[in-house]
N, C-alpha and C positions, 0 to 999 in steps of 0.2 A: 694120137695113140698114147696110151698111158703106160708108164713103167710097170713091169711085172706082168704084162699081158701074155707073154710067151716064156716058156721054160728055157729056151735057148735063144741066142742072138738071131736076129732076122735081118737080112740084107734089105736095104732100101735103095731103090733105083731112082736117081734124080735125072730129070730130063736134060737134054742137051742145052736147052735155053739157060738153065741155071749155071751149067759149066761155062757157057759163053759169058755170062755176067761176071763170074768169078775171075775168068782169065782175060777179061777186057783190058786192052792196053791202057796204061796210066794216063797218057796225054789226052785222049778224047773223053775221059770219064766226065759225067755230068750228074745233075740232081735226078734226072729220070732214071739213070742206071742205078744210082744209089737207092732211090725209092723202090725200084723193082727188086733189088737184092735184099733189102730189108723186109719186103713183103714175103719173098720166098723163104728167107730165114725164119720169119715168124710162123709160116705155115709148117715148116719142117720141125719146129719146136712145139707145135701144137697150140700156138697162140691165136691162130686163125684157121678157118676152114680152107681147104684147097680151092673150093669153088669160089670163095670170096677173093682169094689171092689171084685166081685166074681172071677175075673181073666179069664173071658170068652171072 
């Protein structure tokens, strides 16, 4: 989504999987969690397509 597409702010709902990644306890975090979070953040910022991030 590009800036300026809407005249007013638009709420964006993020799936529970993303919330789970963000709130993951510090002790069992690993590179898989880090990679998944980076991919989600990239999609949210428009750096990749959602379908690519989902791995489909």
